[in-house]
FIKOLZA-1660 file (N, C-alpha, C; in steps of 0.1 Angstrom, whole numbers, plus 5000, padded with zeros to 4 digits):
% residues 115
   i   px   py   pz ch aa at
   1 8416 8299 6234  A  M  N
   1 8428 8305 6228  A  M CA
   1 8440 8301 6235  A  M  C
   2 8450 8296 6229  A  T  N
   2 8462 8291 6235  A  T CA
   2 8473 8302 6232  A  T  C
   3 8480 8306 6243  A  A  N
   3 8491 8315 6241  A  A CA
   3 8503 8309 6247  A  A  C
   4 8515 8314 6244  A  R  N
   4 8527 8309 6248  A  R CA
   4 8538 8320 6250  A  R  C
   5 8546 8318 6260  A  F  N
   5 8558 8327 6261  A  F CA
   5 8569 8322 6253  A  F  C
   6 8576 8331 6245  A  E  N
   6 8588 8328 6238  A  E CA
   6 8599 8338 6242  A  E  C
   7 8611 8332 6242  A  F  N
   7 8623 8340 6246  A  F CA
   7 8630 8344 6233  A  F  C
   8 8636 8356 6234  A  Y  N
   8 8644 8362 6223  A  Y CA
   8 8657 8368 6229  A  Y  C
   9 8668 8366 6221  A  E  N
   9 8680 8373 6225  A  E CA
   9 8682 8384 6216  A  E  C
  10 8683 8396 6222  A  R  N
  10 8686 8408 6214  A  R CA
  10 8699 8414 6218  A  R  C
  11 8707 8418 6209  A  A  N
  11 8720 8423 6211  A  A CA
  11 8720 8435 6221  A  A  C
  12 8710 8443 6220  A  C  N
  12 8710 8455 6228  A  C CA
  12 8703 8453 6241  A  C  C
  13 8696 8442 6243  A  A  N
  13 8688 8441 6256  A  A CA
  13 8690 8428 6263  A  A  C
  14 8697 8418 6258  A  G  N
  14 8699 8405 6264  A  G CA
  14 8687 8396 6261  A  G  C
  15 8683 8388 6270  A  V  N
  15 8672 8378 6268  A  V CA
  15 8659 8385 6272  A  V  C
  16 8649 8385 6264  A  T  N
  16 8636 8391 6267  A  T CA
  16 8625 8380 6264  A  T  C
  17 8613 8383 6268  A  W  N
  17 8602 8374 6265  A  W CA
  17 8591 8382 6258  A  W  C
  18 8583 8374 6251  A  R  N
  18 8570 8379 6245  A  R CA
  18 8559 8369 6248  A  R  C
  19 8547 8374 6250  A  L  N
  19 8536 8365 6251  A  L CA
  19 8529 8365 6237  A  L  C
  20 8528 8354 6230  A  L  N
  20 8522 8353 6217  A  L CA
  20 8509 8345 6218  A  L  C
  21 8499 8350 6210  A  S  N
  21 8486 8343 6209  A  S CA
  21 8488 8331 6200  A  S  C
  22 8477 8323 6199  A  S  N
  22 8477 8311 6191  A  S CA
  22 8479 8315 6176  A  S  C
  23 8476 8327 6172  A  N  N
  23 8479 8331 6158  A  N CA
  23 8491 8339 6157  A  N  C
  24 8500 8338 6166  A  N  N
  24 8513 8345 6167  A  N CA
  24 8513 8360 6168  A  N  C
  25 8502 8365 6173  A  R  N
  25 8501 8380 6175  A  R CA
  25 8508 8383 6189  A  R  C
  26 8516 8393 6189  A  D  N
  26 8523 8397 6201  A  D CA
  26 8513 8404 6210  A  D  C
  27 8511 8398 6222  A  L  N
  27 8502 8403 6232  A  L CA
  27 8508 8412 6242  A  L  C
  28 8521 8410 6245  A  G  N
  28 8528 8418 6255  A  G CA
  28 8543 8414 6255  A  G  C
  29 8551 8422 6262  A  R  N
  29 8565 8420 6262  A  R CA
  29 8571 8422 6276  A  R  C
  30 8583 8418 6278  A  S  N
  30 8590 8421 6290  A  S CA
  30 8593 8435 6292  A  S  C
  31 8593 8440 6304  A  G  N
  31 8596 8454 6306  A  G CA
  31 8611 8457 6306  A  G  C
  32 8619 8447 6306  A  A  N
  32 8634 8448 6306  A  A CA
  32 8640 8436 6300  A  A  C
  33 8653 8437 6297  A  G  N
  33 8661 8426 6293  A  G CA
  33 8668 8419 6305  A  G  C
  34 8672 8406 6302  A  F  N
  34 8677 8398 6313  A  F CA
  34 8690 8392 6309  A  F  C
  35 8699 8389 6318  A  A  N
  35 8712 8383 6315  A  A CA
  35 8712 8370 6309  A  A  C
  36 8702 8361 6313  A  D  N
  36 8702 8348 6307  A  D CA
  36 8688 8342 6308  A  D  C
  37 8686 8330 6303  A  V  N
  37 8673 8323 6303  A  V CA
  37 8667 8321 6317  A  V  C
  38 8675 8318 6326  A  D  N
  38 8670 8315 6340  A  D CA
  38 8664 8328 6346  A  D  C
  39 8671 8339 6344  A  A  N
  39 8666 8352 6349  A  A CA
  39 8653 8356 6341  A  A  C
  40 8652 8352 6329  A  C  N
  40 8640 8355 6321  A  C CA
  40 8628 8346 6326  A  C  C
  41 8631 8334 6329  A  L  N
  41 8621 8325 6335  A  L CA
  41 8616 8330 6348  A  L  C
  42 8625 8335 6357  A  R  N
  42 8620 8341 6369  A  R CA
  42 8611 8353 6366  A  R  C
  43 8615 8361 6356  A  A  N
  43 8606 8372 6352  A  A CA
  43 8592 8368 6348  A  A  C
  44 8591 8357 6341  A  V  N
  44 8578 8352 6337  A  V CA
  44 8570 8348 6349  A  V  C
  45 8577 8342 6359  A  D  N
  45 8570 8338 6371  A  D CA
  45 8565 8351 6379  A  D  C
  46 8573 8362 6378  A  E  N
  46 8569 8374 6384  A  E CA
  46 8557 8380 6377  A  E  C
  47 8557 8379 6364  A  V  N
  47 8545 8384 6356  A  V CA
  47 8533 8376 6360  A  V  C
  48 8534 8363 6361  A  R  N
  48 8522 8355 6365  A  R CA
  48 8517 8359 6379  A  R  C
  49 8526 8361 6389  A  A  N
  49 8522 8365 6402  A  A CA
  49 8516 8379 6402  A  A  C
  50 8522 8388 6394  A  A  N
  50 8516 8402 6393  A  A CA
  50 8503 8402 6386  A  A  C
  51 8500 8393 6377  A  A  N
  51 8488 8392 6370  A  A CA
  51 8476 8391 6379  A  A  C
  52 8478 8384 6390  A  A  N
  52 8467 8382 6399  A  A CA
  52 8465 8394 6409  A  A  C
  53 8475 8402 6411  A  E  N
  53 8474 8412 6421  A  E CA
  53 8477 8426 6417  A  E  C
  54 8485 8428 6407  A  A  N
  54 8489 8441 6403  A  A CA
  54 8478 8449 6395  A  A  C
  55 8478 8461 6397  A  E  N
  55 8468 8470 6389  A  E CA
  55 8475 8475 6376  A  E  C
  56 8470 8471 6365  A  P  N
  56 8476 8476 6352  A  P CA
  56 8475 8491 6351  A  P  C
  57 8484 8497 6344  A  V  N
  57 8484 8512 6342  A  V CA
  57 8481 8514 6327  A  V  C
  58 8470 8521 6324  A  I  N
  58 8467 8524 6310  A  I CA
  58 8471 8539 6309  A  I  C
  59 8479 8542 6299  A  H  N
  59 8485 8555 6297  A  H CA
  59 8486 8559 6283  A  H  C
  60 8487 8572 6281  A  R  N
  60 8488 8578 6268  A  R CA
  60 8503 8577 6264  A  R  C
  61 8505 8574 6251  A  V  N
  61 8519 8574 6246  A  V CA
  61 8521 8585 6236  A  V  C
  62 8510 8591 6232  A  S  N
  62 8509 8603 6223  A  S CA
  62 8495 8609 6224  A  S  C
  63 8493 8619 6217  A  R  N
  63 8480 8625 6217  A  R CA
  63 8469 8616 6213  A  R  C
  64 8472 8607 6203  A  L  N
  64 8462 8598 6198  A  L CA
  64 8465 8583 6200  A  L  C
  65 8473 8580 6210  A  A  N
  65 8476 8566 6212  A  A CA
  65 8477 8562 6227  A  A  C
  66 8473 8550 6230  A  W  N
  66 8473 8545 6244  A  W CA
  66 8481 8532 6244  A  W  C
  67 8486 8529 6256  A  A  N
  67 8493 8516 6259  A  A CA
  67 8490 8512 6273  A  A  C
  68 8495 8500 6277  A  W  N
  68 8494 8496 6290  A  W CA
  68 8507 8491 6295  A  W  C
  69 8508 8490 6309  A  R  N
  69 8520 8484 6315  A  R CA
  69 8515 8478 6328  A  R  C
  70 8522 8467 6332  A  L  N
  70 8519 8460 6344  A  L CA
  70 8531 8462 6354  A  L  C
  71 8528 8469 6365  A  E  N
  71 8539 8472 6374  A  E CA
  71 8539 8464 6387  A  E  C
  72 8551 8460 6391  A  A  N
  72 8552 8453 6403  A  A CA
  72 8566 8457 6409  A  A  C
  73 8566 8461 6421  A  G  N
  73 8579 8466 6426  A  G CA
  73 8583 8479 6420  A  G  C
  74 8596 8480 6417  A  P  N
  74 8601 8493 6412  A  P CA
  74 8599 8496 6397  A  P  C
  75 8594 8487 6390  A  G  N
  75 8592 8489 6375  A  G CA
  75 8582 8481 6368  A  G  C
  76 8581 8482 6355  A  A  N
  76 8572 8475 6347  A  A CA
  76 8577 8460 6345  A  A  C
  77 8568 8451 6348  A  V  N
  77 8572 8437 6345  A  V CA
  77 8567 8432 6332  A  V  C
  78 8557 8440 6326  A  A  N
  78 8552 8437 6313  A  A CA
  78 8547 8450 6307  A  A  C
  79 8548 8451 6293  A  V  N
  79 8544 8463 6286  A  V CA
  79 8536 8459 6274  A  V  C
  80 8528 8468 6269  A  A  N
  80 8521 8465 6256  A  A CA
  80 8531 8464 6245  A  A  C
  81 8528 8456 6235  A  S  N
  81 8536 8454 6224  A  S CA
  81 8534 8464 6213  A  S  C
  82 8523 8472 6215  A  R  N
  82 8520 8482 6205  A  R CA
  82 8511 8493 6211  A  R  C
  83 8509 8503 6204  A  A  N
  83 8500 8514 6209  A  A CA
  83 8486 8512 6203  A  A  C
  84 8476 8517 6209  A  Y  N
  84 8462 8515 6205  A  Y CA
  84 8455 8529 6203  A  Y  C
  85 8446 8530 6194  A  Q  N
  85 8439 8542 6191  A  Q CA
  85 8430 8547 6203  A  Q  C
  86 8425 8538 6210  A  R  N
  86 8415 8542 6221  A  R CA
  86 8420 8535 6234  A  R  C
  87 8416 8542 6245  A  R  N
  87 8419 8537 6258  A  R CA
  87 8413 8524 6261  A  R  C
  88 8400 8522 6256  A  V  N
  88 8393 8510 6259  A  V CA
  88 8400 8498 6251  A  V  C
  89 8406 8500 6240  A  Q  N
  89 8413 8490 6233  A  Q CA
  89 8426 8486 6241  A  Q  C
  90 8433 8495 6246  A  A  N
  90 8444 8492 6255  A  A CA
  90 8440 8484 6267  A  A  C
  91 8429 8488 6273  A  Q  N
  91 8424 8481 6285  A  Q CA
  91 8420 8467 6281  A  Q  C
  92 8413 8465 6270  A  T  N
  92 8409 8451 6265  A  T CA
  92 8421 8443 6263  A  T  C
  93 8431 8448 6256  A  A  N
  93 8444 8441 6253  A  A CA
  93 8451 8437 6266  A  A  C
  94 8451 8446 6275  A  C  N
  94 8457 8442 6288  A  C CA
  94 8450 8431 6295  A  C  C
  95 8437 8432 6295  A  D  N
  95 8428 8422 6302  A  D CA
  95 8431 8408 6295  A  D  C
  96 8432 8408 6282  A  L  N
  96 8435 8395 6275  A  L CA
  96 8449 8390 6279  A  L  C
  97 8459 8399 6279  A  F  N
  97 8472 8395 6283  A  F CA
  97 8472 8389 6297  A  F  C
  98 8465 8396 6307  A  L  N
  98 8465 8391 6321  A  L CA
  98 8458 8377 6321  A  L  C
  99 8447 8375 6314  A  R  N
  99 8440 8362 6314  A  R CA
  99 8449 8351 6309  A  R  C
 100 8456 8354 6298  A  L  N
 100 8463 8343 6291  A  L CA
 100 8477 8340 6297  A  L  C
 101 8483 8351 6303  A  A  N
 101 8497 8349 6309  A  A CA
 101 8497 8339 6320  A  A  C
 102 8487 8338 6328  A  V  N
 102 8487 8330 6340  A  V CA
 102 8490 8315 6337  A  V  C
 103 8485 8310 6326  A  E  N
 103 8486 8296 6323  A  E CA
 103 8494 8293 6310  A  E  C
 104 8499 8303 6303  A  A  N
 104 8506 8301 6291  A  A CA
 104 8519 8293 6293  A  A  C
 105 8522 8283 6285  A  P  N
 105 8534 8276 6286  A  P CA
 105 8546 8284 6281  A  P  C
 106 8558 8280 6285  A  V  N
 106 8570 8288 6282  A  V CA
 106 8579 8279 6272  A  V  C
 107 8582 8285 6261  A  N  N
 107 8592 8279 6252  A  N CA
 107 8605 8286 6255  A  N  C
 108 8614 8278 6260  A  T  N
 108 8627 8284 6264  A  T CA
 108 8638 8283 6253  A  T  C
 109 8634 8278 6242  A  D  N
 109 8643 8279 6230  A  D CA
 109 8645 8294 6227  A  D  C
 110 8657 8299 6228  A  V  N
 110 8659 8313 6226  A  V CA
 110 8661 8316 6211  A  V  C
 111 8653 8326 6206  A  R  N
 111 8654 8330 6192  A  R CA
 111 8663 8342 6191  A  R  C
 112 8670 8344 6181  A  Q  N
 112 8679 8356 6179  A  Q CA
 112 8671 8366 6171  A  Q  C
 113 8673 8379 6175  A  T  N
 113 8667 8390 6167  A  T CA
 113 8678 8400 6164  A  T  C
 114 8676 8409 6155  A  R  N
 114 8685 8419 6151  A  R CA
 114 8686 8431 6160  A  R  C
 115 8674 8434 6166  A  S  N
 115 8674 8447 6174  A  S CA
 115 8677 8444 6188  A  S  C
% end
């Protein structure tokens, strides 16, 4: 399975990244927005470093939904792109994200989004 990082510019958040699978499914997103592409590239490097050593946090987002986040330093460097019905699904999605993020190429062409 080939995954790739893509960058997006959002009016409300600046430049952000997403990790997309080979079938364009969103596997995870940046935990914050960044001022420019260079800062976003550094954030991807931070995610790759955290993937090897950080402990992911699986947490409830509502009574019937779970998500994950990857923390390094003071905040989340990556977050789930959606909620899951079961804790094990969130854990499996996080494991896939961690496995693919380490070697995924980066597309630095910035796409524009409305939100």
